[in-house]
N, C-alpha and C positions, 0 to 999 in steps of 0.2 A: 504494499500500500504506500502511495506517495503521501507523506505526512506533511501537514502544515499548509497545504494548498487549498483545502476546502473548509469553508465556513458557511453556515453554522454546522458543526460536525454531527451533532446528535440532538434529536428532540424526543421528548417523552410526552405522551398523552394518556391521561386516565380515561379508561373506557368503562363507564358506569351504567350506560343505558344505550338502547339501539340508535339514538340520535348521534352519538359520538362515533359510531362506526363510520358514517359518512365523513366526519371531520378527519378522522385518522387516514381514510383513503385520500381525501383531498390534499392533505399536507404531504403525504408520501408521493403522490403523483406530481405535485408541484416541485418537490425536491428532485425527482427523476427528470422532469422536463428542464429544470434549471441546469442539470448536468449535461443536457443535450441528448438524452435518450429519446428515440423516436416514438411515434404514436403507438406502434405495436408493443414496444418494450414498456411504455408507460401503462398500457392496458394490462400487461402481465403483472406489474407492480400493483395496479388497482385490484385485480382479482385476488392476489395473495393477501394484501392487507385486509381487504373486506372479509375474506374467509377467517383470517386469524382474529380480527377484531370481533366478528360475529360469534365465534366460538367462545371468546371471553365472556360475552353477555349471556349466551345460552347455557354454557356448561359450568362456568365459574361464578357467574353473577357480576363480576367486575375484574379488572386487571389493568395492565399497562401495555401500550404499544411504544416501542422505541425504534427510531429510524435514523440511519446515518448514510451519508454519501460515501462512496468508495471510489478509489482511482488506482489503477495498476497498469503501468506501461502505456498510459494514454487511453485505456478503456475504462469507461465509467460504469458504476453499478450502485445498487442500493442494498443495504443490509437492514432487515426488519426483524425485530425480536418481539415476542408476546410473552408476557409472564403474569402469573396469577398464583393465588394462594387457595385455589378451590380444592375440590375433592380429588383431583387427579384423574388420569385416564386409566381405567382398569386394565385395558389391553391395547397397548399402543399399536402393535402389528395389525390388529383387526381394525382399529380406527383409521389406518392408512389404506385400507382396502377400498377400491372403487365400489361405490354403491352402499357403503356402510353409513348409516345415520341412526342416531338415537332420537331424532326429532321429525322423522318422516320426510325430510327434504331429499334432494337428489343425491345426497351423500358424497358430493365432490370436494368437501372441505379440505382436510389435510392431504388427501390424495392428490388434489389439484395443485395445492401449494408445493408439494414435493416434486411433481412433474415439471412445474414452471421454474424451479430453483436450480441454480448451479450448485449451491451448498445448501443442505437441509439437515436439520437434526432436531430431535425431540428428547426432552427429559421430563419424565412425569412419574411421580410417586404417590400412591394413594394417601391422602391426608396431608401431603406436603405441597401439592400444587403442580403446575405444569410450566415449562419454558420451552419455547420453539424459536429456532433461528432459520431464516431463509435469506439467501443472497441471490439477487437477480441482476444480471449483467447485460449491458447493451449488446454485446456480442458474446461469443464463446469466451469464457474467462481465460485471460492470458496466464502463461506460466509465472509463478511468483518469483520476485527477485530475491526473496529470502527463503531459507530452508525452515522457517518457523511459521506456525499457525498462531495468530494473535487475535484475541478478542478484548474489547474495551467497553466499559460503561463509564461515561464521563459527562456529568450533568450539573448545571448550576442549581443552587438552592432555590426553592419555590419563591417566586416574587422577583427574582433577578432576571436580567435579560442577557447577561454575560457570565461565562463560566470562569471562576477564579482558580479552578483547577486545570491541569493540562497534562498532556502525555505526548511522546514522540518516540520514534524508533528509526534506526539507521543501520543498514547492513553493508558490510564490506566483504571481500572474498574470504577473509579470515575471522572476522568478528561481527557480532550483532549487538547493538546497543539499544537499551530500552530505558526510557525515562518516565517518571511520574513527578509532577511538580504541583505545589499547592501555594498559590499567592496568598499573602497574609490577609485575613479577613475574606470578604467576597465582594462582588461587584466590579465596577470598571477598573479600579486601581489594582486589585488582585489579578484581574484578567491580563492587564498590561504586563505584570511581572511573569505570569505563566507563559504568555506568548513569546516573551523575550527569551525565556529559558528554552522553550521549544525551538526557537530559531537558532540558538547556539548549538544545540545538539545536531540539528539538521545540517548546519553549515560547517561544523567543526571538522578538522582534519586530525584532531588528537586521537591517540590510539589507546587511551586508558580511561577508565571511569573517573579516577581521581582528577586527571588533567582536565577533562571536560567539565567536571564540577567546579574546578577552580575558574575556568573560563566563564561559567555561569555566574559565579560569585562576582567577578569583575563586571560583567555586563549588567547585572541587576542592581548595581549601586545607584543607578538613576531611577530605580523603581521603589515600590513599597517593600520589596523583598519577598522571599518565599522559602518554604521548605522544599527540598528536592532530593531525589535519589536516582542513581543510574546503575543499571546492571549490564555488564559485558559478558557475553557468552562466546566461548571458543569451542566449536565442535571438534576441531582437531586435537586440542589439548584436553577436552572433556572437563572444562572448568567453567564456573560462573564467578565473576569478580564483581563485588558490590561496593559502592560508596554512597553514603547518604548524610544529609544534613537536616535536622529538624524532624518533625513528627510525621515521617513517612515510614511505611512498613514494607518489608520484603520477606517472602517465605519461599523456600524451595522444597517441593514435595516429590518423593519418588516412592517406589515399591517398598523401600527399606526404612525410610525416615522422613521426618519433617524438621526442617532447619529454619529458624527465624534468624534474620541477619539484622544487626543493630545499625542505627544511624546515630551520629554524634549530634550533640546539642548545638544550636546556633541558627542563624538566619542568612541564607544566601543573599548577598548584596549589602549586608550590614555587619554582621559579627560572626565569624567562625573561629573556633579555637583549634580545630584539627580536622583534616580530611584524611580518612584512613580507608584502605581497601581491605576487604575480606574476601577470601577465595574458598569456594566449596566445590565438591565434585558435581558435574553435570552428566547425567546418564540419558540413555535413549528414552526412558519413560519419565524423565524429570518434568516437573511443571513449575514455572515461575509465577508467583502471584505478588503483584505490587499494588499498593493502594494508599490513598491519602487518609487523613484522619476523619474524613467524612464517612468512613466505613468503620464499624466496630471491630474489635480484634478477637472476639470470642468465637469466631467461626471455626469449624472443624469439618473438613471434607469427609471424614470417616462417618459422620452423621447422615451423609447423603449417598446411599448405596449406588455405585455405578457412575457418579457424577464426574469422577476424575478421568474417565474414558471419553467424555463428551467433548464437543467442539469448545474451544476456549471462550467463545462468546456466551455459550450456555453457562459455563462455570462462573464468568464475571456477572452475568445477569442474576443467577441464583443468589450469589453472595450479596449483590446490591439489593435484591428484593428483600432478603431476610435480615440484613445487618446495616442498612443505610441509616445514618443519623440525619434526621429530617432537617436539622437547623444549619446545615453546612453543605457547600459543594462537595461532590463525591467523584472520585475516579478509582476504578478497579481495572487493572490490566492483567491479563492472563496470557502467558506464552508457553508453547510447548513445541516439541519437534514436529515438523510437517509430516503428513501421512499421505 
């Protein structure tokens, strides 16, 4: 994904009744049209969002639709997430079959969304709710420039129009860098700090997490300041190296362990006492989860059977759904080896 070139990155809409299904469809189609997707592709987006939002009302009672623009090697697309805390789908495989419906409709809901999607995944547990991801591209999805699959939820606090949180990623032949940044406070000035940190990572030629974080510190002196963290993954070395300042969190999970990695106290752009790198192993089944303090820290993937095997966007959305602190901007980034 080409980071930093698309604004607004992500919107969220509460779907509480049938009237909001049309609103979700309209916003998603407008986003697709703004990207330059043609009428046929916009029609596919409209069908997918309508089905997903309708299911929220019919089966869960309410939920959220999240939509974000995508760009890869000049090809545009849209990623749509639906999430709810409803009763869950008892039999996902059956629900994806053509002609299946619990409401006497044509039964094209999830089956139609899956057929239209380049990327599609469902996570549903009885009693815990459902999360669905669908990616719809203007053309056949191009090959990814990175060997990682990444999913992000990054949203401003309710009532604000700009997101004071941010994220970015950059891939080189030998390393991939991932950033989460949290501008102090929220609103316009926090967003300015977050956008500047994103720009530094995108433009930087530095080859280590610590050096990029130092560049961020220098660049953010003209802003309100921010907390921020950078993870650098080397597939050839099998390592993840992390450096963070302020209240940002990073966790590496694999089949054998869960490792939380500490950030040092301070504020990028204002005062830092120490930038220190920590290195941990990175395996084929490793998962990186980074987030701002808009997400609570008491989550545990072990409480969600099978979630670790799902698309990173599903993991990020489930954590956002269940652990988002309502009074702050929030960013959750999940990265894992591509499949």
